[in-house]
FIGU-107678 format. One record per residue (C-alpha): residue in three letters; residue number from 1; x, y, z; chain. Coordinates in steps of 0.001 Angstrom, whole numbers. Layout:
N
{"ala",NUM,{X,Y,Z},"A"}
...
//
This chain:
108
{"met",1,{20752,6489,-38311},"A"}
{"gly",2,{17535,4527,-38279},"A"}
{"lys",3,{13981,6414,-36494},"A"}
{"phe",4,{11615,4951,-34771},"A"}
{"ile",5,{8881,6945,-33986},"A"}
{"tyr",6,{5885,6662,-32220},"A"}
{"glu",7,{2631,8661,-32911},"A"}
{"gly",8,{4161,10740,-34665},"A"}
{"val",9,{5448,12694,-31976},"A"}
{"leu",10,{8172,10433,-30500},"A"}
{"lys",11,{11261,10102,-32690},"A"}
{"val",12,{14287,7472,-30999},"A"}
{"asp",13,{17489,6999,-32973},"A"}
{"phe",14,{18658,3658,-33504},"A"}
{"asp",15,{20959,2042,-35827},"A"}
{"asp",16,{19117,413,-38869},"A"}
{"arg",17,{20718,-3326,-38213},"A"}
{"ser",18,{18685,-2520,-34565},"A"}
{"leu",19,{16126,-544,-35906},"A"}
{"ala",20,{15189,-3740,-38647},"A"}
{"his",21,{15638,-6578,-36050},"A"}
{"leu",22,{13016,-4379,-33579},"A"}
{"gln",23,{10648,-3951,-36266},"A"}
{"leu",24,{10356,-7538,-36693},"A"}
{"val",25,{9821,-8632,-33544},"A"}
{"ile",26,{7052,-5345,-32550},"A"}
{"gly",27,{5750,-6039,-35744},"A"}
{"thr",28,{5425,-9606,-35226},"A"}
{"lys",29,{3499,-8437,-30955},"A"}
{"leu",30,{1310,-6439,-33140},"A"}
{"ser",31,{238,-8726,-36113},"A"}
{"arg",32,{-1274,-10885,-33276},"A"}
{"gly",33,{-3050,-8428,-31207},"A"}
{"glu",34,{-40,-8305,-28568},"A"}
{"ser",35,{320,-5198,-26242},"A"}
{"phe",36,{4025,-4546,-24570},"A"}
{"his",37,{6007,-2236,-23102},"A"}
{"phe",38,{8979,-1173,-24971},"A"}
{"thr",39,{12071,333,-22735},"A"}
{"trp",40,{15208,1762,-23717},"A"}
{"lys",41,{17953,4147,-22465},"A"}
{"asp",42,{17879,7794,-23641},"A"}
{"asp",43,{20777,9363,-25691},"A"}
{"pro",44,{22782,11292,-22535},"A"}
{"ser",45,{22449,14427,-24826},"A"}
{"ile",46,{18816,14820,-23397},"A"}
{"gly",47,{19475,13326,-19683},"A"}
{"asn",48,{21359,9777,-20377},"A"}
{"gly",49,{17571,7871,-18387},"A"}
{"arg",50,{15059,5465,-20123},"A"}
{"thr",51,{12067,6088,-22100},"A"}
{"ser",52,{9327,2968,-22253},"A"}
{"val",53,{6182,3717,-23969},"A"}
{"trp",54,{3214,1102,-25010},"A"}
{"leu",55,{2976,-393,-27641},"A"}
{"his",56,{-202,-2202,-28856},"A"}
{"pro",57,{-1969,-2603,-31969},"A"}
{"arg",58,{-3558,537,-32693},"A"}
{"cys",59,{-981,2867,-32089},"A"}
{"thr",60,{944,5068,-35239},"A"}
{"leu",61,{4187,3306,-35522},"A"}
{"val",62,{7370,4446,-38532},"A"}
{"phe",63,{10445,2755,-38307},"A"}
{"lys",64,{12756,5128,-41391},"A"}
{"phe",65,{15949,2709,-42475},"A"}
{"tyr",66,{18767,5475,-42884},"A"}
{"arg",67,{20034,3049,-45417},"A"}
{"gly",68,{18478,1487,-48745},"A"}
{"asp",69,{19557,-2073,-47745},"A"}
{"arg",70,{17987,-4872,-45752},"A"}
{"pro",71,{20105,-6308,-43053},"A"}
{"lys",72,{20820,-9914,-42538},"A"}
{"leu",73,{18765,-10903,-39755},"A"}
{"asn",74,{19925,-12757,-36716},"A"}
{"arg",75,{18654,-15557,-35709},"A"}
{"ala",76,{19359,-15843,-31983},"A"}
{"trp",77,{19509,-11386,-31204},"A"}
{"val",78,{15788,-12112,-32792},"A"}
{"glu",79,{15128,-14378,-30328},"A"}
{"ala",80,{16475,-12676,-27663},"A"}
{"leu",81,{14299,-9391,-28251},"A"}
{"ser",82,{11047,-12039,-28801},"A"}
{"ser",83,{12080,-13022,-25352},"A"}
{"ala",84,{12319,-9696,-23855},"A"}
{"ala",85,{8240,-8643,-24887},"A"}
{"asn",86,{7483,-11305,-24040},"A"}
{"ser",87,{8149,-11050,-20053},"A"}
{"pro",88,{6105,-8288,-17620},"A"}
{"ala",89,{9339,-5932,-18297},"A"}
{"gly",90,{8494,-5932,-22225},"A"}
{"leu",91,{10803,-5384,-25057},"A"}
{"val",92,{14400,-3273,-24562},"A"}
{"leu",93,{17497,-3900,-27070},"A"}
{"val",94,{19821,-6114,-25684},"A"}
{"pro",95,{22886,-6625,-27344},"A"}
{"glu",96,{22754,-8542,-29952},"A"}
{"pro",97,{24640,-12516,-29409},"A"}
{"thr",98,{28515,-12181,-30998},"A"}
{"glu",99,{28642,-16536,-30966},"A"}
{"ala",100,{28156,-17241,-34783},"A"}
{"ser",101,{24317,-18000,-35227},"A"}
{"asp",102,{21970,-18689,-38276},"A"}
{"ser",103,{20764,-15264,-40023},"A"}
{"ile",104,{17173,-15655,-40891},"A"}
{"ala",105,{15869,-14215,-44758},"A"}
{"glu",106,{14665,-10738,-44675},"A"}
{"thr",107,{10787,-10237,-44706},"A"}
{"ile",108,{10808,-7106,-44388},"A"}
//
């Protein structure tokens, strides 16, 4: 399990594969100067609710991966996450598409 750390205070666990896809989508939007919400479902151990943070180009983010290898990225999943991030509701971690799709080279 990797960690997404927001502003040095909020720490959330995501599996490394999901975290790599999130890092690409979030990094792309922030590098363009775009701000947006990122919302996820909380673990049942902390109430089974949801958390939403406002991501902006000046926020401090850390993507801490448990493993050292870089997963191949699923182009369809990146596109689905990007589409969500560009919506009025903001980025949510949508499930990875199950159909076979092209992978993209890891640039992270």
